[in-house]
MITIMI-219664 format. One line per field, with one value per residue (C-alpha): y negated, z, x negated; residue number from 1. Coordinates in Angstrom, 1 decimal. Each point is the difference from the previous one (the first is absolute). Example, Ala and Ser with C-alpha at 12.3 -4.5 7.8 and 13.67 -1.06 7.14 Angstrom:
# residues 2
north = [4.5,-3.4]
up = [7.8,-0.7]
east = [-12.3,-1.4]
num = [1,2]
END
This chain:
# residues 601
north = [-85.8,-1.3,3.2,0.2,-3.5,0.9,2.6,-2.0,-0.4,2.2,0.1,-1.3,-3.2,-1.7,-1.5,-2.1,-0.2,-2.4,-1.4,2.3,3.6,0.5,-1.2,2.3,3.0,-1.1,-0.2,3.4,1.4,-1.5,1.5,3.4,-0.2,-0.9,3.4,-1.1,2.4,-0.8,1.0,2.1,-1.5,-1.1,-2.8,-1.1,-1.9,-2.3,-3.6,-3.5,-0.2,0.7,1.4,2.7,1.9,1.2,2.2,0.0,2.9,2.6,-1.5,-0.1,-2.9,-0.8,-2.6,-2.0,0.7,-1.5,-0.9,-0.8,-0.9,2.0,3.0,0.8,-2.5,-1.4,-2.2,-3.2,-0.5,1.9,-2.8,-0.7,-3.5,1.7,2.4,-0.2,-1.1,2.5,-1.8,-0.1,3.7,0.8,-2.0,1.9,3.4,-0.6,-0.3,2.9,2.6,0.3,0.6,2.2,3.7,2.0,2.9,0.8,0.1,2.4,-0.4,-2.6,-0.1,-3.4,-0.4,-0.5,-3.4,-1.0,1.8,-1.4,-3.2,-3.6,0.5,-0.6,1.1,-2.5,1.3,-2.3,0.2,-3.7,1.0,1.5,-3.5,-1.3,-3.5,0.5,-2.4,2.7,0.6,-3.8,0.1,2.6,-2.0,-3.2,1.9,1.0,3.6,1.5,2.4,3.3,0.7,-3.3,0.4,3.8,0.9,-1.1,2.3,-0.9,0.7,-1.7,1.2,-2.9,0.1,-2.8,0.8,-0.2,-2.5,2.2,1.5,2.5,0.3,2.9,2.6,3.5,0.8,2.6,-3.0,-0.7,-3.0,1.5,-2.5,1.4,3.3,3.1,-0.6,3.7,1.6,1.6,-0.5,1.3,-0.3,-3.7,0.0,1.5,-2.7,-2.7,1.4,0.7,-2.9,-3.2,-1.0,0.2,-3.2,-3.6,-2.7,-3.2,-1.9,2.5,-0.3,-3.8,0.0,2.1,-1.8,-3.4,1.5,1.7,-2.9,-2.4,2.4,0.0,-3.7,0.2,2.7,-2.3,-2.8,2.4,1.1,-3.6,-0.6,3.1,-1.3,-3.3,2.0,2.0,-3.1,-1.8,3.2,0.3,-3.5,0.8,-2.7,1.9,-2.8,-0.1,3.8,0.0,-2.7,1.9,3.3,-1.7,-1.0,3.6,1.6,-2.3,1.6,3.5,0.5,3.3,-0.9,2.3,-2.2,-3.1,1.9,1.0,-3.6,-1.4,2.5,-0.4,-3.8,-0.2,2.2,-2.2,-3.1,1.4,0.3,3.5,0.2,-0.9,2.2,3.0,-0.6,-0.3,3.1,2.2,-0.9,0.8,3.4,0.8,-0.7,1.3,2.7,1.3,-3.3,0.2,-3.8,-0.7,2.5,-1.7,-3.5,1.4,1.6,-3.3,-1.8,2.7,0.1,-3.7,0.3,2.6,2.6,2.6,3.2,-1.3,-1.4,3.4,1.6,-2.5,0.6,3.7,-0.4,-2.3,2.6,2.7,-2.2,-0.8,-3.3,0.5,0.9,-3.6,-2.3,-2.2,0.0,-1.8,3.3,1.7,-3.1,-0.4,3.7,-0.2,-3.1,2.0,2.7,-2.7,-1.6,3.5,0.7,-3.3,0.5,3.5,-1.3,-3.3,0.7,3.8,0.6,3.1,0.1,3.4,-1.2,-3.4,1.7,2.1,-3.0,-2.0,2.7,-0.1,-3.8,0.5,2.6,-3.0,-2.6,1.7,-3.2,-1.9,-0.7,-1.6,3.1,2.2,-1.6,0.9,3.6,-0.2,-1.0,2.9,2.5,-1.5,-1.3,-3.6,-1.6,-1.4,-3.5,-2.0,-2.9,2.1,1.3,-3.5,-1.0,3.1,-0.9,-3.7,0.7,2.5,-2.4,-2.9,2.1,1.3,-3.6,-1.0,2.9,-1.2,2.8,-2.4,2.4,2.5,-2.9,-1.2,3.4,0.2,-3.3,1.6,2.5,-2.9,-1.4,3.4,0.5,-3.4,0.9,3.3,-1.9,-2.4,2.8,2.0,-2.8,1.1,3.5,-1.1,0.6,-1.1,-3.7,-1.8,-3.6,-2.9,-1.3,-3.4,-0.9,1.5,2.0,3.6,1.1,1.4,-0.6,-1.0,-2.6,-2.0,2.0,-2.9,0.2,3.5,-0.5,-3.3,-0.5,3.6,1.2,-3.1,0.4,3.7,-0.9,-3.0,1.3,3.7,0.8,-3.4,1.0,-3.2,-2.2,2.3,-0.1,-3.7,-0.7,2.7,-1.5,-3.6,-2.2,-3.2,-2.2,2.3,3.2,-1.3,0.9,3.4,0.7,-1.3,2.3,2.9,-1.0,0.2,3.5,1.1,-1.3,1.9,3.4,0.0,-0.2,-3.0,0.4,-0.2,-2.8,-2.0,0.4,-1.1,-2.9,-1.2,0.0,-2.1,-2.4,-0.6,-0.4,-2.4,-1.8,-2.7,2.3,-0.1,3.0,2.2,-1.3,0.7,3.5,0.7,-1.3,2.3,3.1,-1.0,-0.4,3.5,1.6,-1.8,1.4,3.5,-0.4,-1.6,2.8,2.6,-1.7,0.1,3.1,1.1,-0.8,-3.7,-2.3,-3.2,-3.1,-1.6,0.8,-2.4,2.2,3.1,-1.5,-1.2,3.6,1.3,-2.5,1.1,3.7,-0.5,-1.8,2.7,2.9,-1.6,-0.2,-3.3,-2.2,-2.1,-2.2,-1.7,3.3,1.4,-3.0,0.3,3.7,-1.0,-2.7,2.5,2.5,-2.5,1.5,3.5,-1.4,-1.9,3.2,2.0,-2.5,0.2,3.8,-0.2,1.8,0.6,-2.4,2.8,1.8,-3.2,-0.9,3.6,-0.8,-3.3,1.6,2.6,-2.5]
up = [92.4,-2.8,-2.0,0.3,-1.4,-2.8,-1.2,0.4,-2.7,-3.0,-3.8,-0.8,-1.9,0.0,-3.5,-1.0,-3.5,0.1,-3.5,-1.0,-0.3,-3.3,1.4,3.0,-2.3,-2.1,3.1,1.2,-3.3,0.2,3.4,-1.2,-3.0,2.4,1.8,2.9,0.9,1.7,3.6,1.1,-0.3,3.5,-0.7,-3.0,1.6,-2.4,1.1,-1.5,0.9,-2.9,2.3,-0.8,2.5,-1.8,1.7,-1.9,2.0,-0.3,-3.4,1.2,-0.3,1.4,-1.4,1.5,3.6,1.9,3.2,-1.0,3.5,2.0,-2.4,-1.0,1.5,-3.4,-0.6,0.9,2.2,-1.4,-1.0,-3.4,0.2,0.4,-3.0,-2.8,-3.4,-2.9,-1.6,3.3,0.5,-3.5,0.5,3.2,-1.5,-3.0,2.4,2.2,-2.6,-1.4,3.5,1.3,0.6,-2.6,2.3,-0.7,3.0,-0.9,3.2,-0.4,3.6,0.9,2.8,-2.7,-0.8,3.3,-0.9,0.5,1.6,-1.1,-0.7,-2.9,-0.3,-1.6,-1.2,-1.2,0.5,1.0,3.2,1.3,0.7,3.1,-1.2,-3.3,-0.6,0.0,3.8,0.6,-2.4,2.1,3.2,-1.7,-1.0,3.6,-0.2,3.2,0.1,1.9,0.1,-0.5,-1.0,0.3,-3.5,-3.3,-2.1,-3.4,0.9,2.1,0.9,0.1,1.4,-1.3,2.4,3.3,-1.5,1.1,-1.7,0.7,-1.7,-0.1,-1.0,-1.1,-3.0,2.1,0.9,-3.2,-0.8,-0.2,-2.8,-2.2,1.5,1.6,3.8,0.6,-1.4,2.5,-1.8,1.3,-3.0,0.3,-2.9,-2.3,1.1,-0.7,-3.4,-1.1,1.4,-0.6,-2.4,2.8,1.7,-0.7,-0.8,1.9,-2.8,-0.3,3.7,-0.1,-3.0,1.9,3.3,-1.6,-0.9,3.3,2.3,-1.0,1.5,3.2,0.6,2.5,1.9,0.2,1.3,2.5,1.2,0.7,1.8,2.1,1.2,1.0,1.7,2.0,1.2,1.0,1.8,1.9,1.6,0.6,-2.5,-0.8,-1.9,-2.5,-0.2,-0.9,-2.6,-1.6,0.1,-1.9,-2.7,-0.2,-0.1,-2.9,-2.0,1.4,1.8,1.5,1.1,2.9,1.9,-0.4,1.5,2.9,0.6,-0.5,2.3,2.8,-0.3,0.1,3.1,1.8,-1.0,1.7,-3.2,0.8,-2.4,-3.0,1.2,0.3,-3.5,-1.4,1.8,-1.0,-3.7,0.5,1.6,-3.0,-2.3,2.1,2.4,0.9,1.2,3.8,0.4,-1.1,2.5,2.7,-0.8,-0.1,3.4,1.4,-1.2,1.3,3.4,0.4,-1.1,2.6,-2.6,1.8,-1.6,-3.5,1.1,1.4,-3.3,-1.8,2.5,-0.7,-3.7,0.2,2.2,-2.6,-2.6,2.2,1.3,3.4,-1.2,-0.3,2.7,0.1,3.6,-1.0,-1.2,3.4,1.9,-1.9,0.2,3.8,0.0,-1.9,2.7,2.7,-1.9,-0.4,3.7,1.0,-2.6,1.4,3.6,-0.3,-2.9,0.0,3.7,-1.0,2.6,-1.2,-3.6,1.3,2.3,-2.9,-2.2,2.9,0.6,-3.7,0.5,3.2,-1.7,-2.0,2.7,3.4,1.8,-0.7,3.6,-1.0,-2.0,2.9,1.9,-2.8,0.4,3.7,-1.0,-2.4,2.6,2.6,2.2,-0.5,-0.7,-3.4,-0.3,-1.4,-0.8,-2.3,-1.6,-0.7,-1.4,-2.3,-1.6,-0.3,-1.5,-2.5,-0.9,-0.6,-2.1,-2.1,-0.6,-1.0,-2.3,-1.8,1.1,1.2,0.4,2.0,2.2,0.6,1.2,2.2,1.6,1.2,1.8,1.5,1.5,1.4,1.4,1.7,1.7,1.1,1.5,1.9,1.2,1.5,1.6,3.5,-0.6,-1.4,2.5,-2.1,-0.3,0.9,0.3,-2.2,-1.5,-0.7,2.9,2.5,2.0,0.5,-2.3,1.7,-2.8,-3.6,-1.8,-3.2,-2.3,-1.5,-3.4,-0.4,1.7,-1.7,-3.1,-1.4,0.9,-1.6,-3.2,-0.3,0.5,-2.4,-2.9,-0.3,-3.7,-0.7,0.6,-1.4,2.3,2.9,0.0,-0.7,3.1,2.1,-0.3,0.1,2.4,0.6,2.8,0.3,0.3,1.9,3.5,-1.1,-1.7,3.1,2.1,-2.2,0.4,3.8,-0.3,-2.0,2.7,2.7,-1.7,0.1,-3.6,-0.2,-3.7,-1.1,2.5,-1.3,-3.7,0.7,2.2,-2.7,-2.5,2.4,0.8,-3.8,-0.5,3.0,0.4,2.2,2.5,3.2,1.6,-3.0,-0.2,3.7,-0.5,-2.9,1.9,2.9,-2.2,-1.7,3.5,1.1,-3.1,0.6,3.6,-1.4,-2.6,2.4,2.5,-2.6,-1.0,3.6,-0.5,1.0,-3.4,0.3,0.7,2.1,-0.3,3.3,3.3,-1.0,-3.1,2.2,2.6,-2.7,-1.2,3.5,0.5,-3.3,0.8,3.5,-1.6,-2.5,2.5,2.3,-2.8,1.6,-1.7,3.2,-0.8,3.4,1.8,-2.2,0.7,3.7,-0.1,-1.9,2.6,2.8,-1.8,-1.6,1.6,-1.3,-3.4,-0.2,0.9,-2.6,-2.7,0.9,-0.4,-3.1,1.7,-2.4,0.6,-0.1,2.9,2.0,0.0,1.4,2.9,0.6,0.1,2.5,2.2]
east = [-118.6,-2.2,0.1,3.8,0.3,-2.3,2.5,3.2,2.6,0.4,-0.6,3.4,0.8,3.4,0.7,2.9,1.5,2.9,0.1,2.9,1.1,-1.8,-3.2,0.4,0.5,-3.0,-2.2,1.1,-0.8,-3.5,-0.8,1.2,-2.3,-2.8,0.6,2.2,2.8,3.3,0.5,3.0,3.5,0.5,-2.6,1.9,2.9,1.9,0.0,-0.4,-3.7,-2.3,-2.7,-2.5,-2.2,-3.1,-2.6,-3.2,-1.4,2.9,1.1,3.6,2.4,3.5,2.5,2.8,-0.8,2.9,-1.9,-3.6,-1.1,-2.5,0.5,-3.5,-2.5,-0.9,-3.1,1.9,3.1,2.9,2.3,1.4,-1.5,-3.4,0.3,-2.6,1.1,-0.2,-2.9,-1.9,0.5,-1.2,-3.1,-0.8,0.9,-2.2,-2.9,1.0,0.9,-3.5,-1.4,2.8,-0.8,1.9,0.9,3.7,2.4,2.8,1.9,2.7,1.1,1.4,-2.5,-2.7,1.5,-1.7,-3.3,-3.5,-1.2,-0.4,-3.8,-2.3,-3.6,-2.3,-3.4,-2.8,-3.8,0.1,1.8,-3.3,-1.1,1.9,-0.5,1.8,2.9,2.6,-0.4,0.4,3.0,1.8,-0.5,1.2,3.1,0.7,-1.0,-1.4,-3.0,0.4,-3.7,-1.8,-3.6,-0.2,-1.0,-1.5,2.1,1.2,3.6,2.7,3.5,2.5,3.5,2.2,2.8,-1.9,-2.6,-2.9,-3.0,-2.8,-3.3,-2.4,2.5,-0.7,2.2,1.9,2.2,1.9,2.2,3.5,0.6,-2.7,-1.0,1.6,0.3,0.8,-3.1,-2.4,-3.3,-3.2,-2.3,-1.0,-2.4,2.7,2.4,-2.5,-0.7,3.6,1.9,-1.9,2.7,2.6,-1.3,0.8,-2.5,-0.3,1.6,2.9,0.8,-0.1,2.4,2.5,-0.5,0.8,3.4,0.6,-1.2,2.8,2.5,-2.0,-0.2,2.8,-2.0,-3.0,2.2,1.6,-3.5,-1.0,3.3,-0.4,-3.4,1.7,2.7,-2.5,-1.7,3.2,1.2,-3.2,0.5,3.8,1.1,3.1,1.8,-2.9,0.0,3.7,-0.5,-2.9,2.0,2.9,-2.5,-1.4,3.5,1.0,-2.8,0.5,3.2,-1.1,-3.5,-0.8,-2.5,2.2,2.9,-2.2,-1.1,3.5,1.8,-2.5,0.0,3.8,-0.1,-2.6,1.9,3.1,2.0,1.1,3.0,-2.2,-2.8,2.3,1.3,-3.6,-1.3,3.0,-0.7,-3.7,0.8,2.2,-3.0,-2.8,1.4,-3.5,-1.4,0.2,-0.6,3.6,1.4,-2.1,1.3,3.6,-0.6,-1.2,3.1,2.4,-1.9,0.4,3.6,0.7,1.0,-2.0,1.1,-0.7,-3.4,-1.0,0.8,-2.3,-2.8,0.3,0.0,-3.0,-1.8,0.6,-1.6,-3.1,1.2,-1.5,-3.4,-1.3,-1.4,3.0,1.2,3.2,1.6,-0.4,1.0,3.2,0.7,-0.3,2.2,2.6,-0.1,0.5,2.9,1.6,-0.4,1.7,2.7,0.7,0.1,1.8,2.3,0.6,-0.6,-2.0,-2.7,-1.4,-0.7,-1.1,-2.6,-1.3,-0.6,-1.5,-2.5,-1.0,-0.6,-2.0,-2.2,-1.3,0.1,-0.2,-1.0,3.2,1.1,3.4,0.9,-1.1,2.9,2.4,-1.3,0.9,3.6,0.3,-1.1,2.5,-2.8,1.2,3.4,0.8,-1.5,2.8,-2.2,-2.1,3.1,1.2,-3.4,-0.1,3.3,-0.8,-3.5,1.6,2.8,-2.4,-2.4,2.8,1.0,-3.5,-0.2,3.1,2.3,2.8,2.8,-2.1,-1.3,3.5,1.1,-3.0,0.8,3.3,-2.2,-2.0,3.2,0.9,-3.5,0.2,3.3,-1.4,-2.9,2.2,2.3,-2.9,-2.0,1.0,-1.3,-3.3,-2.8,-2.9,0.7,-3.1,-1.2,1.0,-3.2,1.3,2.3,-2.5,2.5,1.2,2.8,3.1,2.5,-0.3,1.9,-0.9,2.2,1.9,-1.7,1.4,3.4,0.8,-2.1,-0.6,3.5,1.5,-2.0,1.0,3.7,0.0,-2.2,0.6,-0.6,-1.6,-3.6,-1.6,2.0,-0.4,-3.8,-0.1,2.1,-1.6,-3.6,1.2,-1.9,1.9,1.2,3.0,-2.1,-3.1,1.3,1.0,-3.4,-1.8,2.1,-1.1,-3.6,0.4,1.4,-3.0,-2.3,1.9,-0.1,-3.8,-0.9,-2.2,-0.9,3.7,0.6,-3.1,1.0,3.6,-1.1,-2.4,2.9,2.1,-2.9,-0.5,3.7,0.4,-3.3,1.5,1.6,-2.1,1.7,-0.8,-3.6,-0.5,1.4,-2.2,-3.1,0.9,0.1,-3.3,-1.5,1.2,-1.5,-3.3,0.0,0.4,-2.7,-2.4,0.6,-0.6,-3.2,-1.4,-2.0,-3.5,-1.3,0.7,-2.9,0.5,-2.1,1.1,1.7,2.9,0.7,0.0,2.4,2.4,0.3,0.5,2.9,1.6,-0.4,1.6,2.9,0.5,-0.3,2.5,2.6,1.2,-2.5,-0.3,-3.0,-0.1,0.1,-2.8,-2.2,0.6,-1.1,-3.1,-0.9,0.3,-2.3,-2.4,-3.2,0.8,0.9,-3.4,-1.8,2.0,-0.9,-3.7,-0.1,2.3,2.8,3.0,2.9,2.5,-1.7,-0.5,3.7,0.8,-2.4,1.7,3.5,-1.2,-1.8]
num = [1,2,3,4,5,6,7,8,9,10,11,12,13,14,15,16,17,18,19,20,21,22,23,24,25,26,27,28,29,30,31,32,33,34,35,36,37,38,39,40,41,42,43,44,45,46,47,48,49,50,51,52,53,54,55,56,57,58,59,60,61,62,63,64,65,66,67,68,69,70,71,72,73,74,75,76,77,78,79,80,81,82,83,84,85,86,87,88,89,90,91,92,93,94,95,96,97,98,99,100,101,102,103,104,105,106,107,108,109,110,111,112,113,114,115,116,117,118,119,120,121,122,123,124,125,126,127,128,129,130,131,132,133,134,135,136,137,138,139,140,141,142,143,144,145,146,147,148,149,150,151,152,153,154,155,156,157,158,159,160,161,162,163,164,165,166,167,168,169,170,171,172,173,174,175,176,177,178,179,180,181,182,183,184,185,186,187,188,189,190,191,192,193,194,195,196,197,198,199,200,201,202,203,204,205,206,207,208,209,210,211,212,213,214,215,216,217,218,219,220,221,222,223,224,225,226,227,228,229,230,231,232,233,234,235,236,237,238,239,240,241,242,243,244,245,246,247,248,249,250,251,252,253,254,255,256,257,258,259,260,261,262,263,264,265,266,267,268,269,270,271,272,273,274,275,276,277,278,279,280,281,282,283,284,285,286,287,288,289,290,291,292,293,294,295,296,297,298,299,300,301,302,303,304,305,306,307,308,309,310,311,312,313,314,315,316,317,318,319,320,321,322,323,324,325,326,327,328,329,330,331,332,333,334,335,336,337,338,339,340,341,342,343,344,345,346,347,348,349,350,351,352,353,354,355,356,357,358,359,360,361,362,363,364,365,366,367,368,369,370,371,372,373,374,375,376,377,378,379,380,381,382,383,384,385,386,387,388,389,390,391,392,393,394,395,396,397,398,399,400,401,402,403,404,405,406,407,408,409,410,411,412,413,414,415,416,417,418,419,420,421,422,423,424,425,426,427,428,429,430,431,432,433,434,435,436,437,438,439,440,441,442,443,444,445,446,447,448,449,450,451,452,453,454,455,456,457,458,459,460,461,462,463,464,465,466,467,468,469,470,471,472,473,474,475,476,477,478,479,480,481,482,483,484,485,486,487,488,489,490,491,492,493,494,495,496,497,498,499,500,501,502,503,504,505,506,507,508,509,510,511,512,513,514,515,516,517,518,519,520,521,522,523,524,525,526,527,528,529,530,531,532,533,534,535,536,537,538,539,540,541,542,543,544,545,546,547,548,549,550,551,552,553,554,555,556,557,558,559,560,561,562,563,564,565,566,567,568,569,570,571,572,573,574,575,576,577,578,579,580,581,582,583,584,585,586,587,588,589,590,591,592,593,594,595,596,597,598,599,600,601]
END
């Protein structure tokens, strides 16, 4: 990578002459007299900009280039505001022309306007001393060494585009400004003898650099800002990242790294619409940067635009986007397969295609038990779980809303209402309804659909086409909607998805802190999740410091295994088996195995 940076840019200067048409003609006459030849006509586009591209290696020039941006990778950013003045160019050329190799290039192919690299070779015997002030000068001017301390040669190759330098060069590596970069020279002694005049002195380089550096001040500022950006991004301070990126893009509207940080930070901040706009611009500018395709794929995955997300993953893959250690790419790609499987099943009723995408997901995550149940449905081993269908549409609708896709979210909420009605209409035929974790009783029929039947259906009817008002009313938590929202929380607890139930109950508890029924309901869900977590932790690897601690885990494990969470019943079982439990504790018998013995005794 260092060597590639060393040969960045080319030997082309952008020069501006805007003091009038006569002055432009006078300057063009000057460069012709200096031996520069015009390039082919297609580079000579008439326009109002008095811009010259002058390549000091190929000795070609072009005038009036209509779009002088990213054309030749000149020494400084290709913007009219960064063009050298005529006097500045003349100062630089007066230094370069005496050192330039005089080999004539007859070919006037337009590609030669891009010839060479942005390098100079400086030769001075003082450079043999690594403590000489010039080495310190280069560092103070922000140049980076490619081979620090490797040689005491009297020469150094300096690239003013990439801000790099390399000491200890053999003269086979010529400065494309002042030498011939296409010679294949084998006689080193002859080159040393014949071409000493082709190199610049320390003073000559410093004179030129003082002119060039003022056009690179923005680059120095950008470099510092990118360092700040990297630090903020590392601690996930996305607000700061976005603020810094805005400052960078004011200086360089197409800065690649800033666009990387900005698009990723907008995505992680949930500002999907802005992120998509940013990443589309970036892909247009840098179509070979796989990072932009990855970010776009993440956005489209979370927005349930599965076909488009797959296309982005494939394009990223072709560019090497899966070669790194970032697991996020594979995780999101698998997530997209799962979204596609559910979309095919619940929306298109295409079990065959849904099964194909589900198997692609399970290839990455074969231990996902809940998805294994979906596989059973797709192979007709299990009836459609209407509760999961409802949760799919509701999750999709809410994520589309959070992503800022209001119209798409509104349409999806229509599917939520339909899925809710399908659920109610098929309750009698559902044979997998289990135990209500909150009420503590077996489920025979489900109710608690009032939020959907009354609130959601009313909002759809009243605010079709008025998306802002629709979502304001839909998520409203007030005295008028409290009972309906509480009803929905009870429904979530009955369909055996404790995480969704917990999150929704927490929202209600925060919205209605004085409602004792909601607080009791929230505490009950928290207790249930604690039971599950405690039971899962009761493994043979756990060390107990006392019999009491062991007994507590046995009680919790019994409650969890019974699925009735009957604490009094669990305590009674423990009392009846206390002697065996004490022995099990003394021999460090795992809790999970001990409760099996209790059940069979």
